[in-house]
MARKOL-397463 format. One record per atom (N, C-alpha, C): residue in one letter; x, y, z. Coordinates in steps of 0.02 Angstrom, whole numbers, padded with zeros to 5 digits, always signed. Each point is the difference from the previous one (the first is absolute). Layout:
<fises>
AXYZ
...
</fises>
This chain:
<fises>
M-01287-00559+00026
M+00066-00016+00025
M+00052+00019-00053
S+00049+00039+00020
S+00053+00018-00048
S+00063-00040+00014
T+00031-00021-00054
T+00063-00036+00008
T+00056+00048-00019
Q+00052-00001+00040
Q+00055+00045-00011
Q+00059-00040-00027
V+00025+00022-00057
V+00058-00033-00030
V+00062+00031+00029
K+00044-00041+00027
K+00062+00025+00029
K+00052+00008-00055
K+00023+00062-00009
K+00050+00014-00051
K+00068-00020+00026
S+00044-00017-00046
S+00068-00017+00019
S+00048+00025-00054
L+00063+00001+00017
L+00052+00023-00046
L+00032-00060-00034
S+00023+00011-00062
S+00039-00052-00034
S+00069-00003+00032
K+00040-00049-00017
K+00066-00007+00030
K+00044+00061-00015
S+00000+00024-00062
S+00042+00058-00016
S-00026+00063+00035
Q-00066+00007+00005
Q-00027+00057+00036
Q+00017-00004+00074
Q-00001-00060+00028
Q+00016-00009+00071
Q+00073+00019+00014
V+00045-00018-00046
V+00071+00018+00008
V+00008+00076+00001
T-00033+00034-00047
T+00003+00073-00002
T-00029+00030+00064
F-00056-00026+00022
F-00034+00023+00061
F+00046-00009+00060
D+00033-00057+00005
D+00044-00015+00057
D+00062+00046+00001
N+00020+00025-00057
N+00059+00043-00003
N-00015+00072+00019
L-00063+00018+00004
L-00019+00068+00020
L+00008+00006+00076
T+00020+00059+00023
T+00017+00007+00071
T-00049+00043+00040
T-00047+00033-00034
T-00046+00044+00037
T-00072-00020-00013
K-00042+00019+00047
K-00072-00013-00008
K-00026+00037-00061
S+00023+00061-00010
S-00021+00039-00058
S+00020-00034-00064
G+00059-00029-00001
G+00023-00037-00059
G-00045-00059-00015
W-00017-00037+00052
W-00046-00057-00009
W-00066+00024-00029
I-00027+00054+00029
I-00066+00026-00021
I+00002+00023-00072
R+00051+00039-00018
R+00005+00026-00068
R+00011-00056-00051
Y+00038-00051+00020
Y+00012-00056-00046
Y-00065-00037-00014
L-00038-00016+00053
L-00063-00036-00010
L-00050+00042-00040
A+00000+00066+00011
A-00043+00044-00039
A+00020-00001-00074
S+00065-00004-00013
S+00023-00002-00070
S-00022-00064-00035
L-00013-00052+00040
L-00024-00064-00028
L-00076+00000-00008
G-00033+00053+00022
G-00072+00005-00007
G-00039-00027+00060
W+00033-00008+00056
W-00034-00026+00060
W-00043+00055+00031
S-00056-00020+00028
S-00044+00047+00035
S+00032+00017+00067
R-00024+00054+00030
R+00026+00020+00065
R-00014-00053+00053
G-00060-00028-00002
G-00018-00051+00050
G+00043-00063-00006
D+00011-00023-00062
D+00042-00059-00010
D+00072+00014+00022
T+00023+00062-00011
T+00067+00020+00021
T+00007-00005+00076
V-00049+00027+00035
V+00000-00003+00074
V+00002-00073+00023
R-00042-00042-00029
R-00003-00070+00021
R+00066-00036-00013
L+00030+00010-00058
L+00062-00035-00016
L+00056+00022+00046
I+00007+00064+00012
I+00055+00025+00042
I-00010-00022+00073
N-00061+00003+00025
N-00012-00020+00069
N+00007-00075+00011
E-00013-00040-00051
E+00006-00073+00007
E+00069-00025-00018
G+00039+00042-00033
G+00067-00019-00022
G+00054+00029+00045
P+00034+00053-00024
P+00057+00027+00036
P-00016+00029+00069
L-00060+00021+00012
L-00018+00030+00065
L-00038-00048+00045
K-00003-00063-00017
K-00037-00049+00041
K+00030+00000+00070
G-00042+00011+00049
G+00022+00000+00069
G+00025+00069+00023
K+00004+00048-00045
K+00021+00068+00017
K-00060+00046-00006
K+00011+00063+00015
K-00054+00049-00005
K-00024+00005-00073
P-00063-00014-00014
P-00025+00000-00069
P-00007+00071-00028
I+00003+00004-00066
I-00015+00063-00032
I-00075+00005-00011
R-00024+00059-00013
R-00071+00011-00011
R-00013+00023-00071
Y-00062-00005-00021
Y-00020+00022-00067
Y+00019+00073-00010
Q-00009+00042+00052
Q+00016+00071-00006
Q+00073+00011-00015
H+00044-00041+00028
H+00072+00005-00013
H+00013-00012-00075
V-00030-00051-00027
V+00009-00016-00071
V-00026+00057-00042
R-00058+00026+00015
R-00029+00056-00037
R+00046+00060+00001
N+00026+00017+00059
N+00043+00058+00006
N+00064-00008-00040
V+00030-00059+00001
V+00061-00012-00038
V-00014+00009-00074
L-00056-00026-00024
L-00014+00004-00072
L-00020+00071-00023
L-00024+00041+00045
L-00019+00068-00019
L+00058+00050+00008
T+00051-00019+00038
T+00057+00044+00012
T+00054-00012-00052
P+00024+00052-00033
P+00053-00009-00050
P+00065-00023+00033
V+00039-00038-00037
V+00065-00024+00024
V+00049+00059+00000
T+00032+00012+00057
T+00048+00055+00004
T+00072-00027-00003
T+00013-00053+00037
T+00066-00031-00001
T-00008-00075-00012
P+00004-00022-00061
P-00010-00072-00013
P+00056-00042+00030
K-00019-00041+00049
K+00048-00044+00032
K+00000-00068-00033
D-00058-00024-00018
D-00007-00066-00031
D-00013+00008-00074
Q+00035-00037-00041
Q-00011+00000-00072
Q-00025-00069-00020
F-00049-00002-00043
F-00025-00064-00026
F-00013+00005-00073
</fises>
């Protein structure tokens, strides 16, 4: 049996996360904190996208592999 530890953001990290306006911004910010792709998907789907169309692991992977062309969110 494996136990899964649920990761969370500190208060200052949560403020920064809440100020970001795009899904890509959220993904890149969590990656900069060292979050895994799976944990990123879970946090975003249970947080800001709760009750909306969820993102998938593939979306997170694609964002992280694609270079930023027009940075909209700064953190």
